[in-house]
Structure formats: structure tokens, C-alpha cells
BADONU-144292 format. One record per residue (C-alpha): residue in one letter; residue number from 1; x, y, z. Coordinates in Angstrom, 1 decimal, padded with zeros to 4 digits. Layout:
BEGIN
+------+-----+--------+--------+--------+
| code | pos |      u |      v |      w |
+------+-----+--------+--------+--------+
|    A | NUM |      X |      Y |      Z |
...
+------+-----+--------+--------+--------+
This chain:
BEGIN
+------+-----+--------+--------+--------+
| code | pos |      u |      v |      w |
+------+-----+--------+--------+--------+
|    M |   1 |  000.0 |  000.0 |  000.0 |
|    A |   2 |  002.8 |  002.4 |  000.9 |
|    V |   3 |  004.5 |  001.7 | -002.4 |
|    G |   4 |  001.3 |  002.6 | -004.2 |
|    V |   5 |  000.8 |  005.8 | -002.4 |
|    T |   6 |  004.4 |  006.8 | -003.1 |
|    L |   7 |  004.1 |  006.1 | -006.8 |
|    D |   8 |  000.8 |  008.0 | -006.9 |
|    L |   9 |  002.5 |  011.0 | -005.2 |
|    L |  10 |  005.5 |  010.9 | -007.5 |
|    L |  11 |  003.2 |  010.7 | -010.5 |
|    L |  12 |  001.6 |  014.0 | -009.5 |
|    P |  13 |  004.1 |  016.8 | -010.4 |
|    L |  14 |  003.5 |  020.4 | -009.7 |
|    P |  15 |  000.4 |  021.7 | -011.4 |
|    C |  16 |  002.4 |  024.6 | -013.0 |
|    P |  17 |  006.0 |  025.7 | -013.1 |
|    P |  18 |  007.2 |  027.1 | -009.8 |
|    S |  19 |  008.0 |  030.4 | -011.4 |
|    A |  20 |  004.6 |  030.8 | -013.0 |
|    V |  21 |  002.2 |  033.5 | -011.8 |
|    G |  22 | -000.2 |  031.9 | -009.4 |
|    S |  23 |  001.9 |  028.9 | -008.7 |
|    P |  24 |  001.6 |  027.9 | -005.0 |
|    L |  25 |  005.4 |  027.5 | -005.0 |
|    A |  26 |  006.2 |  030.8 | -006.7 |
|    H |  27 |  007.3 |  032.4 | -003.4 |
|    F |  28 |  009.6 |  029.5 | -002.5 |
|    P |  29 |  013.3 |  029.8 | -003.4 |
|    P |  30 |  014.5 |  027.5 | -006.3 |
|    Q |  31 |  016.7 |  025.4 | -004.0 |
|    V |  32 |  013.6 |  024.3 | -002.0 |
|    I |  33 |  011.8 |  022.8 | -005.0 |
|    P |  34 |  014.0 |  019.7 | -005.5 |
|    F |  35 |  012.9 |  018.6 | -002.0 |
|    N |  36 |  009.4 |  018.0 | -003.3 |
|    W |  37 |  009.9 |  014.3 | -003.9 |
|    R |  38 |  011.6 |  013.9 | -000.6 |
|    L |  39 |  008.6 |  015.3 |  001.2 |
|    C |  40 |  006.3 |  012.9 | -000.8 |
|    I |  41 |  008.3 |  009.9 |  000.3 |
|    A |  42 |  008.7 |  011.0 |  003.9 |
|    G |  43 |  005.0 |  011.7 |  004.1 |
|    T |  44 |  004.2 |  008.3 |  002.8 |
|    G |  45 |  006.5 |  006.8 |  005.4 |
|    I |  46 |  004.8 |  008.6 |  008.2 |
|    I |  47 |  001.3 |  007.6 |  006.9 |
|    A |  48 |  002.5 |  004.0 |  006.6 |
|    A |  49 |  003.9 |  004.0 |  010.2 |
|    L |  50 |  000.7 |  005.4 |  011.7 |
|    Y |  51 | -001.4 |  002.9 |  009.8 |
|    G |  52 |  000.9 |  000.1 |  011.1 |
|    I |  53 |  000.1 |  001.1 |  014.6 |
|    L |  54 | -003.6 |  001.3 |  013.9 |
|    Y |  55 | -003.5 | -002.1 |  012.2 |
|    Y |  56 | -001.5 | -003.8 |  015.0 |
|    N |  57 | -004.0 | -002.6 |  017.6 |
|    N |  58 | -007.2 | -003.4 |  015.7 |
|    V |  59 | -006.6 | -006.6 |  013.7 |
|    Q |  60 | -006.6 | -010.2 |  014.8 |
|    D |  61 | -004.3 | -012.9 |  013.5 |
|    Y |  62 | -007.2 | -015.0 |  012.3 |
|    P |  63 | -011.0 | -014.9 |  012.5 |
|    P |  64 | -012.8 | -016.2 |  015.6 |
|    G |  65 | -013.2 | -020.0 |  015.6 |
|    K |  66 | -010.3 | -020.5 |  013.2 |
|    T |  67 | -006.9 | -022.1 |  014.1 |
|    Y |  68 | -003.6 | -020.7 |  012.9 |
|    R |  69 | -001.5 | -023.4 |  011.2 |
|    K |  70 |  002.2 | -022.6 |  011.4 |
|    P |  71 |  004.5 | -023.8 |  008.6 |
|    K |  72 |  006.9 | -026.7 |  009.4 |
|    S |  73 |  009.8 | -024.2 |  009.4 |
|    A |  74 |  010.3 | -020.5 |  008.5 |
|    R |  75 |  013.7 | -021.3 |  007.0 |
|    G |  76 |  012.4 | -022.4 |  003.7 |
|    I |  77 |  009.3 | -023.4 |  001.9 |
|    E |  78 |  008.1 | -027.0 |  002.4 |
|    V |  79 |  007.5 | -029.2 | -000.7 |
|    T |  80 |  005.9 | -032.6 | -000.8 |
|    T |  81 |  007.7 | -034.4 | -003.6 |
|    K |  82 |  011.4 | -034.7 | -004.6 |
|    R |  83 |  010.7 | -033.3 | -008.1 |
|    D |  84 |  009.1 | -030.2 | -006.6 |
|    F |  85 |  012.2 | -029.6 | -004.5 |
|    W |  86 |  014.4 | -029.3 | -007.6 |
|    F |  87 |  011.6 | -027.2 | -009.2 |
|    L |  88 |  011.8 | -024.9 | -006.2 |
|    M |  89 |  015.6 | -024.5 | -006.6 |
|    V |  90 |  015.0 | -023.5 | -010.3 |
|    M |  91 |  012.3 | -021.0 | -009.4 |
|    N |  92 |  014.4 | -019.4 | -006.6 |
|    A |  93 |  017.2 | -018.6 | -009.0 |
|    P |  94 |  015.5 | -015.6 | -010.7 |
|    L |  95 |  015.2 | -013.9 | -007.3 |
|    S |  96 |  019.0 | -013.6 | -007.1 |
|    G |  97 |  019.5 | -013.5 | -010.8 |
|    I |  98 |  017.5 | -010.3 | -011.4 |
|    L |  99 |  019.5 | -008.6 | -008.7 |
|    M | 100 |  022.6 | -009.5 | -010.6 |
|    V | 101 |  021.1 | -007.9 | -013.7 |
|    L | 102 |  020.4 | -004.8 | -011.6 |
|    A | 103 |  024.0 | -004.7 | -010.3 |
|    W | 104 |  025.2 | -004.9 | -014.0 |
|    R | 105 |  023.0 | -002.0 | -015.0 |
|    L | 106 |  024.4 |  000.1 | -012.1 |
|    T | 107 |  027.8 | -000.6 | -013.5 |
|    K | 108 |  026.7 |  000.6 | -017.0 |
|    V | 109 |  025.5 |  003.9 | -015.6 |
|    G | 110 |  028.8 |  004.5 | -013.7 |
|    F | 111 |  027.4 |  004.0 | -010.2 |
|    Y | 112 |  030.4 |  001.8 | -009.3 |
|    G | 113 |  033.1 | -000.2 | -011.1 |
|    V | 114 |  033.3 | -003.7 | -012.5 |
|    N | 115 |  035.2 | -005.1 | -009.5 |
|    T | 116 |  032.4 | -003.9 | -007.2 |
|    M | 117 |  029.9 | -005.6 | -009.5 |
|    Y | 118 |  031.8 | -008.9 | -009.1 |
|    I | 119 |  031.7 | -008.6 | -005.4 |
|    V | 120 |  027.9 | -008.0 | -005.5 |
|    W | 121 |  027.5 | -011.0 | -007.8 |
|    A | 122 |  029.5 | -013.2 | -005.4 |
|    C | 123 |  027.3 | -012.0 | -002.5 |
|    L | 124 |  024.1 | -012.8 | -004.4 |
|    I | 125 |  025.4 | -016.2 | -005.4 |
|    G | 126 |  026.1 | -016.8 | -001.7 |
|    L | 127 |  022.6 | -015.6 | -000.8 |
|    Y | 128 |  021.1 | -018.1 | -003.3 |
|    L | 129 |  023.2 | -021.0 | -001.9 |
|    F | 130 |  022.2 | -020.0 |  001.7 |
|    Q | 131 |  018.6 | -020.0 |  000.7 |
|    A | 132 |  019.0 | -023.4 | -001.1 |
|    Y | 133 |  020.6 | -024.8 |  002.0 |
|    N | 134 |  017.7 | -023.7 |  004.2 |
|    C | 135 |  015.3 | -025.3 |  001.8 |
|    W | 136 |  017.3 | -028.5 |  002.0 |
|    V | 137 |  017.2 | -028.4 |  005.8 |
|    V | 138 |  013.4 | -028.1 |  005.8 |
|    N | 139 |  012.9 | -030.9 |  003.2 |
|    K | 140 |  015.8 | -033.1 |  004.3 |
|    D | 141 |  013.6 | -036.0 |  005.4 |
|    L | 142 |  011.7 | -036.0 |  002.1 |
|    M | 143 |  014.9 | -035.9 |  000.0 |
|    T | 144 |  016.7 | -038.6 |  002.0 |
|    G | 145 |  013.6 | -040.9 |  001.8 |
|    K | 146 |  012.8 | -040.8 |  005.5 |
|    K | 147 |  009.5 | -039.2 |  004.9 |
|    Q | 148 |  006.7 | -039.5 |  002.3 |
|    Y | 149 |  003.6 | -037.4 |  002.1 |
|    P | 150 |  000.3 | -039.1 |  001.7 |
|    A | 151 | -001.6 | -038.2 | -001.5 |
|    K | 152 | -004.1 | -036.0 |  000.3 |
|    D | 153 | -001.4 | -033.9 |  002.0 |
|    R | 154 |  000.5 | -033.1 | -001.3 |
|    Y | 155 |  000.4 | -030.0 | -003.4 |
|    R | 156 |  002.0 | -029.2 | -006.7 |
|    F | 157 |  004.7 | -026.6 | -006.7 |
|    S | 158 |  003.9 | -026.0 | -010.3 |
|    Q | 159 |  000.8 | -024.1 | -009.1 |
|    V | 160 |  003.1 | -021.7 | -007.1 |
|    A | 161 |  005.3 | -021.3 | -010.1 |
|    I | 162 |  002.4 | -020.3 | -012.4 |
|    L | 163 |  001.2 | -017.8 | -009.8 |
|    E | 164 |  004.7 | -016.3 | -009.7 |
|    L | 165 |  004.6 | -015.9 | -013.5 |
|    T | 166 |  001.2 | -014.2 | -013.3 |
|    Y | 167 |  002.6 | -011.8 | -010.8 |
|    I | 168 |  005.5 | -011.0 | -013.1 |
|    V | 169 |  003.2 | -010.0 | -015.9 |
|    N | 170 |  000.6 | -008.1 | -013.8 |
|    F | 171 |  002.3 | -006.5 | -010.8 |
|    G | 172 |  005.7 | -006.4 | -012.4 |
|    S | 173 |  004.4 | -004.7 | -015.5 |
|    E | 174 |  002.4 | -002.2 | -013.3 |
|    L | 175 |  005.5 | -001.1 | -011.5 |
|    A | 176 |  007.3 | -000.7 | -014.9 |
|    V | 177 |  004.5 |  001.2 | -016.6 |
|    V | 178 |  004.0 |  003.7 | -013.8 |
|    S | 179 |  007.7 |  004.5 | -014.1 |
|    M | 180 |  007.5 |  005.3 | -017.9 |
|    L | 181 |  003.9 |  006.4 | -018.5 |
|    P | 182 |  004.3 |  010.1 | -017.7 |
|    T | 183 |  007.2 |  010.4 | -020.1 |
|    F | 184 |  005.3 |  008.4 | -022.7 |
|    F | 185 |  002.3 |  010.7 | -022.6 |
|    E | 186 |  004.5 |  013.8 | -022.5 |
|    G | 187 |  006.5 |  012.8 | -025.6 |
|    T | 188 |  003.6 |  011.3 | -027.6 |
|    F | 189 |  001.0 |  014.0 | -027.2 |
|    T | 190 |  003.4 |  017.0 | -026.6 |
|    L | 191 |  002.0 |  017.7 | -023.1 |
|    T | 192 |  003.6 |  019.5 | -020.2 |
|    P | 193 |  005.2 |  017.3 | -017.5 |
|    A | 194 |  002.4 |  018.3 | -015.1 |
|    Q | 195 | -000.4 |  017.3 | -017.6 |
|    A | 196 |  001.4 |  014.1 | -018.5 |
|    G | 197 |  001.8 |  013.2 | -014.8 |
|    M | 198 | -001.8 |  013.8 | -014.0 |
|    I | 199 | -003.0 |  011.7 | -016.9 |
|    A | 200 | -000.5 |  008.9 | -016.1 |
|    S | 201 | -001.6 |  008.8 | -012.5 |
|    S | 202 | -005.0 |  007.5 | -013.7 |
|    Y | 203 | -003.2 |  004.1 | -014.2 |
|    A | 204 | -002.2 |  003.8 | -010.5 |
|    F | 205 | -005.5 |  005.4 | -009.4 |
|    M | 206 | -007.4 |  002.4 | -010.7 |
|    N | 207 | -006.0 |  000.3 | -007.9 |
|    L | 208 | -008.7 |  001.7 | -005.6 |
|    M | 209 | -011.3 | -000.6 | -007.4 |
|    S | 210 | -009.4 | -003.0 | -009.6 |
|    R | 211 | -007.5 | -005.0 | -007.1 |
|    P | 212 | -010.5 | -005.8 | -004.9 |
|    G | 213 | -012.5 | -006.2 | -008.1 |
|    G | 214 | -010.2 | -009.0 | -009.2 |
|    G | 215 | -010.8 | -010.9 | -006.0 |
|    L | 216 | -014.6 | -010.2 | -006.2 |
|    I | 217 | -014.7 | -011.4 | -009.8 |
|    S | 218 | -012.8 | -014.6 | -008.8 |
|    D | 219 | -015.4 | -015.2 | -006.1 |
|    K | 220 | -018.4 | -014.6 | -008.4 |
|    L | 221 | -017.5 | -016.4 | -011.6 |
|    G | 222 | -017.2 | -019.9 | -010.1 |
|    S | 223 | -013.7 | -020.7 | -011.4 |
|    R | 224 | -010.6 | -019.1 | -010.1 |
|    K | 225 | -008.5 | -020.6 | -012.8 |
|    N | 226 | -010.6 | -019.2 | -015.6 |
|    T | 227 | -010.8 | -015.8 | -014.0 |
|    M | 228 | -007.0 | -015.7 | -013.7 |
|    A | 229 | -006.6 | -016.7 | -017.4 |
|    V | 230 | -009.3 | -014.3 | -018.8 |
|    L | 231 | -008.0 | -011.3 | -016.9 |
|    T | 232 | -004.4 | -012.0 | -017.9 |
|    L | 233 | -005.4 | -012.4 | -021.5 |
|    C | 234 | -007.4 | -009.2 | -021.5 |
|    M | 235 | -004.3 | -007.5 | -019.9 |
|    G | 236 | -002.1 | -008.8 | -022.7 |
|    I | 237 | -004.6 | -007.5 | -025.3 |
|    G | 238 | -004.7 | -004.1 | -023.5 |
|    Y | 239 | -000.9 | -003.8 | -023.6 |
|    L | 240 | -000.8 | -004.8 | -027.3 |
|    M | 241 | -003.4 | -002.0 | -028.0 |
|    M | 242 | -001.4 |  000.5 | -026.0 |
|    G | 243 |  001.5 | -000.3 | -028.3 |
|    T | 244 | -000.5 |  001.2 | -031.1 |
|    V | 245 | -001.0 |  004.6 | -029.4 |
|    S | 246 |  000.6 |  007.4 | -031.3 |
|    S | 247 |  000.3 |  011.2 | -031.6 |
|    S | 248 | -002.6 |  010.7 | -034.1 |
|    W | 249 | -004.7 |  009.1 | -031.4 |
|    W | 250 | -007.5 |  011.1 | -029.7 |
|    L | 251 | -006.1 |  011.9 | -026.3 |
|    P | 252 | -009.2 |  011.0 | -024.3 |
|    G | 253 | -009.3 |  007.7 | -026.2 |
|    A | 254 | -005.7 |  006.9 | -025.1 |
|    I | 255 | -006.6 |  007.8 | -021.5 |
|    I | 256 | -009.7 |  005.4 | -021.6 |
|    L | 257 | -007.5 |  002.6 | -023.0 |
|    T | 258 | -004.9 |  003.2 | -020.3 |
|    M | 259 | -007.5 |  003.0 | -017.6 |
|    A | 260 | -009.1 | -000.1 | -019.1 |
|    C | 261 | -005.7 | -001.9 | -019.4 |
|    S | 262 | -004.9 | -000.8 | -015.8 |
|    F | 263 | -008.2 | -002.4 | -014.6 |
|    F | 264 | -007.2 | -005.8 | -016.1 |
|    V | 265 | -003.6 | -005.6 | -014.8 |
|    Q | 266 | -004.7 | -004.8 | -011.2 |
|    A | 267 | -007.7 | -007.1 | -011.2 |
|    G | 268 | -005.3 | -009.9 | -012.3 |
|    E | 269 | -003.2 | -009.1 | -009.2 |
|    G | 270 | -006.3 | -009.5 | -007.0 |
|    S | 271 | -007.3 | -012.8 | -008.7 |
|    T | 272 | -003.7 | -014.1 | -008.1 |
|    F | 273 | -004.0 | -013.6 | -004.4 |
|    A | 274 | -007.5 | -015.1 | -004.5 |
|    I | 275 | -005.7 | -018.4 | -005.3 |
|    V | 276 | -002.6 | -018.1 | -003.1 |
|    P | 277 | -004.3 | -019.1 |  000.2 |
|    L | 278 | -005.8 | -022.2 | -001.5 |
|    V | 279 | -002.5 | -023.8 | -002.5 |
|    K | 280 | -001.5 | -025.2 |  000.9 |
|    R | 281 | -002.9 | -023.7 |  004.0 |
|    R | 282 |  000.0 | -024.2 |  006.4 |
|    I | 283 |  002.5 | -022.5 |  004.1 |
|    T | 284 |  000.2 | -019.7 |  002.8 |
|    G | 285 |  002.5 | -017.0 |  004.1 |
|    Q | 286 |  005.5 | -018.5 |  002.4 |
|    V | 287 |  003.7 | -019.0 | -000.9 |
|    A | 288 |  002.4 | -015.3 | -000.7 |
|    G | 289 |  006.0 | -014.1 | -000.1 |
|    N | 290 |  007.4 | -016.1 | -003.1 |
|    V | 291 |  004.6 | -014.9 | -005.4 |
|    G | 292 |  004.9 | -011.3 | -004.2 |
|    A | 293 |  008.7 | -011.3 | -004.7 |
|    Y | 294 |  008.2 | -012.2 | -008.4 |
|    G | 295 |  006.4 | -008.9 | -008.9 |
|    N | 296 |  009.7 | -007.1 | -008.3 |
|    V | 297 |  011.5 | -009.6 | -010.5 |
|    G | 298 |  009.1 | -008.6 | -013.3 |
|    A | 299 |  009.5 | -004.9 | -012.6 |
|    V | 300 |  013.3 | -005.0 | -012.8 |
|    A | 301 |  013.3 | -007.2 | -015.9 |
|    Y | 302 |  010.8 | -005.0 | -017.7 |
|    L | 303 |  012.5 | -001.7 | -016.8 |
|    T | 304 |  015.9 | -003.1 | -017.8 |
|    I | 305 |  014.5 | -004.0 | -021.2 |
|    F | 306 |  012.9 | -000.6 | -021.4 |
|    S | 307 |  016.2 |  001.2 | -020.7 |
|    L | 308 |  018.0 | -000.9 | -023.3 |
|    L | 309 |  015.5 | -000.7 | -026.1 |
|    P | 310 |  016.4 |  002.8 | -027.5 |
|    E | 311 |  020.1 |  001.7 | -027.6 |
|    W | 312 |  019.3 | -001.5 | -029.3 |
|    L | 313 |  016.9 |  000.0 | -031.9 |
|    G | 314 |  019.1 |  003.1 | -032.4 |
|    G | 315 |  022.3 |  001.1 | -033.0 |
|    G | 316 |  024.1 |  002.5 | -030.0 |
|    K | 317 |  023.6 |  006.2 | -031.1 |
|    D | 318 |  021.6 |  008.9 | -029.2 |
|    P | 319 |  018.0 |  007.9 | -029.9 |
|    S | 320 |  015.8 |  010.2 | -032.0 |
|    A | 321 |  012.2 |  010.9 | -031.2 |
|    A | 322 |  011.2 |  008.2 | -033.8 |
|    I | 323 |  013.4 |  005.6 | -032.1 |
|    I | 324 |  012.0 |  006.4 | -028.7 |
|    A | 325 |  008.5 |  006.0 | -030.1 |
|    Q | 326 |  009.5 |  002.7 | -031.6 |
|    A | 327 |  011.0 |  001.6 | -028.3 |
|    N | 328 |  007.7 |  002.5 | -026.5 |
|    T | 329 |  005.8 |  000.4 | -029.0 |
|    A | 330 |  008.1 | -002.6 | -028.6 |
|    F | 331 |  008.0 | -002.3 | -024.8 |
|    F | 332 |  004.2 | -002.5 | -024.7 |
|    Q | 333 |  004.3 | -005.4 | -027.2 |
|    I | 334 |  006.7 | -007.3 | -025.1 |
|    M | 335 |  004.5 | -007.0 | -022.0 |
|    G | 336 |  001.5 | -007.9 | -024.0 |
|    I | 337 |  003.0 | -011.0 | -025.6 |
|    M | 338 |  004.3 | -012.2 | -022.2 |
|    A | 339 |  000.8 | -011.7 | -020.7 |
|    V | 340 | -000.8 | -013.7 | -023.5 |
|    I | 341 |  001.7 | -016.6 | -023.0 |
|    V | 342 |  001.1 | -016.7 | -019.2 |
|    A | 343 | -002.7 | -016.6 | -019.8 |
|    F | 344 | -002.5 | -019.8 | -021.9 |
|    L | 345 | -000.2 | -021.4 | -019.2 |
|    C | 346 | -003.0 | -020.6 | -016.7 |
|    W | 347 | -005.6 | -022.4 | -018.9 |
|    F | 348 | -003.5 | -025.5 | -019.6 |
|    I | 349 | -001.3 | -025.9 | -016.5 |
|    L | 350 | -002.9 | -024.1 | -013.6 |
|    K | 351 | -005.4 | -026.4 | -011.7 |
|    E | 352 | -008.6 | -025.2 | -010.1 |
|    P | 353 | -007.7 | -025.3 | -006.4 |
|    E | 354 | -009.5 | -028.0 | -004.6 |
|    G | 355 | -012.3 | -026.7 | -002.5 |
|    S | 356 | -012.0 | -023.2 | -004.0 |
|    F | 357 | -015.5 | -022.2 | -003.0 |
|    A | 358 | -015.8 | -024.6 |  000.0 |
|    E | 359 | -017.3 | -023.5 |  003.3 |
|    H | 360 | -014.4 | -025.1 |  005.1 |
|    H | 361 | -010.9 | -025.1 |  003.9 |
|    E | 362 | -008.1 | -027.6 |  004.3 |
|    G | 363 | -007.7 | -028.9 |  007.9 |
|    E | 364 | -010.6 | -026.9 |  009.3 |
|    E | 365 | -012.8 | -030.0 |  009.7 |
|    E | 366 | -010.4 | -031.3 |  012.4 |
|    D | 367 | -010.4 | -027.9 |  014.2 |
|    L | 368 | -014.1 | -027.8 |  014.3 |
|    G | 369 | -014.6 | -031.5 |  015.1 |
|    L | 370 | -016.5 | -032.2 |  011.9 |
|    S | 371 | -016.5 | -035.5 |  010.0 |
|    P | 372 | -014.1 | -035.3 |  007.0 |
|    V | 373 | -016.6 | -037.2 |  004.9 |
|    A | 374 | -019.4 | -034.8 |  005.6 |
|    V | 375 | -017.2 | -031.8 |  005.0 |
|    M | 376 | -016.0 | -033.3 |  001.7 |
|    E | 377 | -019.6 | -033.9 |  000.6 |
|    S | 378 | -020.5 | -030.3 |  001.6 |
|    N | 379 | -017.5 | -028.8 | -000.2 |
|    T | 380 | -018.2 | -030.8 | -003.3 |
|    S | 381 | -021.8 | -029.6 | -003.3 |
|    L | 382 | -020.8 | -025.9 | -002.8 |
|    D | 383 | -018.2 | -026.1 | -005.6 |
|    S | 384 | -020.9 | -027.6 | -008.0 |
|    V | 385 | -023.4 | -024.8 | -007.1 |
|    S | 386 | -020.7 | -022.1 | -007.6 |
|    R | 387 | -019.8 | -023.4 | -011.0 |
|    G | 388 | -023.4 | -023.8 | -012.0 |
+------+-----+--------+--------+--------+
């Protein structure tokens, strides 16, 4: 939430130049103006801290009558098959890998030298190995054959992996787009920075309804899998359409398209986390953390591509306005194609979570002293009604 507030504030530049007649900052000395963004971030931090206190004093860990199920260990995520352990190792690699890419980019812009980059890379490789070791400790009995999970207690890590990919293409793309959208509108429609910032803020503003809307749609349509796939596909189509926006477009039409695309992006984020708690109840927090981290993987990956596109398309020369426009088009197309690919993965690989619309979730029949058979029949009936 704090990140969203900060982005919204940073997307809202001054309504007019500080020196302009009638500007609220006209009477401030020029050296004060650069601190505007610092005040935005500091204000966001204060609001977040106050809300944290309010949240701590008014929210329970779980609803009345429910039992908190702790994970086996907080050191690493628990898997239920040997194959899924190696899959987990593969899916953990991008978390360190994308930071290595970021370290490389900082070298390219002269932030530090190559030797420092190698040190950072070595630290990140060490971090990955440390994380892998912790996952091994948690799953040691499984990997050495001392433990086998019964079929009813297993889950497929591939479901976590698909949710991580969906969060790359929805939240990752959102973070990337809010970073470049003001400049995109300013250059495409010859707007002032203030006008472009106000228009671009409409993309982030849609969060107020889109994220909860995605979860609500997932509840109402009767299939969390199909909801995820449809929203991701519509997001991909929206980005592909945004790639066609040019100076010849009607500006209000471009704004409407931006807000529509934003709705599907953020509703997709909501539908992702409508599935996360249903993967495996006792490791819900760890699954949520892994999925959420991939949003940042997507953001860094997309923004790295965005920063390199003008150089690639311009042959290493200073990019012209035409090259920048071409790079913007290619950027939206890349995000659109990635979203379409992930949408089809959702349709063909993502499984409808068992008991998606059940009255009682995994393990709750034991907590409430209910018969597992009766609960299973009740859950099956509810699932059938919701899909009907």
C-alpha cells in the first residue's frame, strides 16, 4: 500500500512551473523545490507508520473460531515431492539473478566499477546458496527418503510457479508502466510534465477498485483458474493495443484505453491472491511471499528491457524521437505477448484449487470437530453450485 501511495504522489508533479504566476510554490526559493519528492516519500513513510500502529491494535491474526496453522519451518518453503524440490531450486534462481542484472545496470551507468559488481554478484550467489541450504534443511527427510507425504497432503509446486509468473506479468508490469507512463504521454502528445503526470496517475489510481474487483470477480464467476486466465489475456490484449497509441490518437481515447488496461492488470493481481491461500494452508505466508517477490522480478526485468530498447533500436547512437516512439511500442508489445503466454499457461497448467469455494478449507474439519466425509460432501456440493 505504501509503495502505491508513493508512486501516486510521485506521478503527480507540480500543477504549474514554480516560477509561473499563481503557482503555489512561486514564493519559495528555487533550492527548495527539489525537495518536493523527498517530502512525498517522507510523508508516505509517516502515513504507513501510523497505519501500522492502527493495524496492530485493531486486527486479529485469524477470525474467531479458526486455528492458525504454522509452517513446518520458516527457514524455507516446504514441498511434498522430490521433483518439486528441484523445481523450487529453479524458481528461486531468478530472485537472485534479477538482482545480478540490476548490479550490472548500475555498473553501466557508472554508479560503481566492475570489481564492485563482481563482489555484489558473489554475495548474491552466496545468498542463493544459503537459501537453497535452508530449503534443503526443511525438506531433508523428504529428500533422503525418510518421509513420504500421503496423497491428500501433497500439493503441486507448479501451481506456485504459475502464480509467480502471473505476478511477473501483472504487478511487475504495473511497476514498470507507472515509471515510464508520464514520459510516454509527454512525448507522444506534446504535453507539459504536469499534464502528463496527472494523466498517467490514472493508471495507478485504478488500484482503488481494480485489485479488490479482481478478487470479487474470482469469487463470483465460479472458477478461479478461468478468472485468472481471462484477466491475464485481457491485460495482454490491452498492452498490445497500448503499443499502437501514437500522436494521431484522440487523447481521451488513449486515457480510456490506459485505464481499461490498468483495470485488467490490477484485477489480475487481485485474482492471483485469491488463489494463493488455497495452494497449501500451512504455508500460505511463504507462498504469498514467493509470489509477491516475483512482482519485483518482473519490474526490474521489464525496466531493464525498457532502458536498453532505445540503444538496441538506435544502433548505440543517441535515440531520436522516432526511435523512442518505436521503443515504447516494442515495450508494450513485449509486455502484451508475455501476458498472453502466461494466460495460456493458466488455462493449460494451472489447476482449479481443490475446495476453491468450500465453506471449510483444508484442515478446518479437524479444528471444528467435523466429519471429514461430511465436509467433503458439503464442499463438493458448494463447488458444484458455484460453477453452475
